[in-house]
N, C-alpha and C positions, 0 to 999 in steps of 0.2 A: 456586525460582521463587515469587515472591509471588503469592498468590491472593486474590480477593475476589469478592463477588457484585456484579452490576451495580448494584443499589440502594445498596450501600455506597459505591460510587465515582462514581455518576452526577453528583453535584453538583460533583465535581472535574474532570470532563471538559471540555475547552475546544476551540474551533475550532483546527484545525491538527494536533491529535493524530492519530496513526495507529491504526487498528484492523486487526489482523492476524488472518487466518483460516487454520485448518488443516482443510480439508474432508475428508469421508470418501467423497464421490462418486467416480465413475470418473475424470473429468477432473482433479479435485483430486488424487487419488492418483497419476495420471500425472505431474502437475506436480511433486509432491513427490519422486517417484522420479528424474525427470530432473535436478532441482536438488539432490538429496540433502539436502533441507531440509524441516523440518516445516511451513513456512508456504507455502500455495498461493495466497493472495489477499491484497491490501491495499486498504484504503480510507482516507479521511481525514475527520475530523469537520469539517463545513462550517458548521453553524449550530446554535443552541440555540433550541428553540421558546419562545415567550413565554407558553404556557399554564401552568396550575397544575403540570402534570407535568414542565415543563422538558424537553421532548422533544429528545433528542440526534439530529441528523440527520447521516448519513454520505454523502458523495459518493463514488461508485465507478463503475468500468466493469466490469460484470458481466452474467451471464446468469441471475441468480437471479430467482425469482418471475415467470417467463415474460416477462421483459423483457430486452433485450439492448442494452448500451451504457451511456453515462454517465447516472447516475440518482441520486436522493436516496432513501435508505431510513432509516427509524427504527432506531437501534441496538437498541432494545427488541424490534423485530421479529426481528432476528437472534438475540438472546438467547433468545427464545421458540421459534424455529423452526430454527435452524441445527444441522446434524448434523456436529459436529466441535468444534474448539477455537477460542476467541476470546481475544485479548490486547489490552489497552489499552496504548499506548505514548505517554505524555505527553511533550510537547516539553520540552527543557531550558530553563532561564532564558535562556541565551545565544542559543539558537535563536529564542526568542520575541522577544528584543530586536532580533534581526537581521531578522526576517520582517516583510514589509509585508502586513498582513491585508486592507487594502482591495484590493490587487492580487490576493490570494488569492481573495477573494469575486468580483471581476470576472472572473477566469479561469473560475471555476465557472459563472457566468452565461453566458459566451460559449460554453462547450462542453457545457452540459447538453443531453442528448438525442443527442449524437454516437454513431454506431454502435460496436459492439464490434469490435476489430481482432484477429480470430483469427489471421490470417496473420503479423502481426508478433509476436504473443505466442509463436507457435511458433518464429519466427526468433530471438527473444531467448533462448528456452530452448536452442535448438541451439547458440548461441554459448558456452554454459556448457561444452560438450564440446570446445571448440577446443584444450584442452590435450593431447588425444590427437593423435598424428602425422597421422592421416588428416584430422581436422578442421582442424588447423593449416594443412595444404596447401590446404584448400578455403576458407580464411577469407574471401576476397573474395566468394565466392558467397553468404555469409550475412550480411555486414555490411548494416545497414539505415540508410537515410536517415531523419532525423527527419521525421515526418509526423503532423500533428494533424487529419487528416480523419476519423480514427477512433482509438480508444484501447483498449488492454488495461489491466489494473488498475494495474500498477506504472508503466507509461508515463504514465498520467494523474497519479499522485501525484508522479512525478519532474517532469513538466512544470509542475504547479501550484506545487510548491516552488521550482523554478527561476524562474518568473515572479514569485513573491513574494519572491525573494532569500533564501530559506532555505538554498539550496545554490548553489554556483557553476555555471556552464554545464556541462551534460552532454548526451549524446545520450539523450534520454528513451526513445526507441524501442528502446534496447538494455538497459534496466534491468529486472531481474527482481524478484519479491517479496523474494528473499533479499538482493539489492543494497540495496533500500530499508531493510530491517531492519538491515543492517550499518552504515549511515551513522551517524556520531556526532552524532545530533540529539536524543536522547531522555534523559529523566531516569531511566527504568527501564522495565520491562515488568511488567504485572500481568495475570494470567490471570483471565478472568471467566466462562469456560465450558469444559467438557470435563475429561478426566482431566489432572491436573497434568503439565505437560511443559515442559522448559526450551527456550528459543530460543537456539541456539548463535550465538556471534560477534556478539551484540547490541552495536551501537554501536562496532564495532572499526575502522571505516574513517573516517579523518579527511579530509574533503573539502577543508577550507580550509588544510591544511598545518599544520606545527608553529607554535605561538603564538610 
């Protein structure tokens, strides 16, 4: 796993890059156990401040800092206060060429402030277990219609990427943090906080099919 401090890589971070979180709180630990994956939350870099500090702002649907829903938070605030691991996943050159950043920004403006979707977050996690016979028989009970009235973290990232043409159409309401990390969209992963830890299966799912 590549590692660096936030200050070492801050000037290389760009809008559209994913920030992955591996939290140590009770809910984060539950997500990691259900998904069998070290990432419990994802956000996406939305904008860069124009002040001297070049503040990197992350748009995410979260319940951190006594707020619930789609919100903008400074990445430096996470680096200073987050209890767990943080990774920076810069988009690959091909993804950047494909992505419409005006649409990406417009999507954020349209949905900033939407509430957190706890119900669908749980539903998406349950779908991970469908491989077991009982869950496979109950699949239709847990399939979720795409719904943008509220968002959980990976649902927002998937919806924003789809709207900006970074990924083909998907059911955003079924995407978990592990799904987002596995998409073949990133140049690499660099850990910026926490004990060094590999992210398994990074970029192993090709959404656009074989070239």
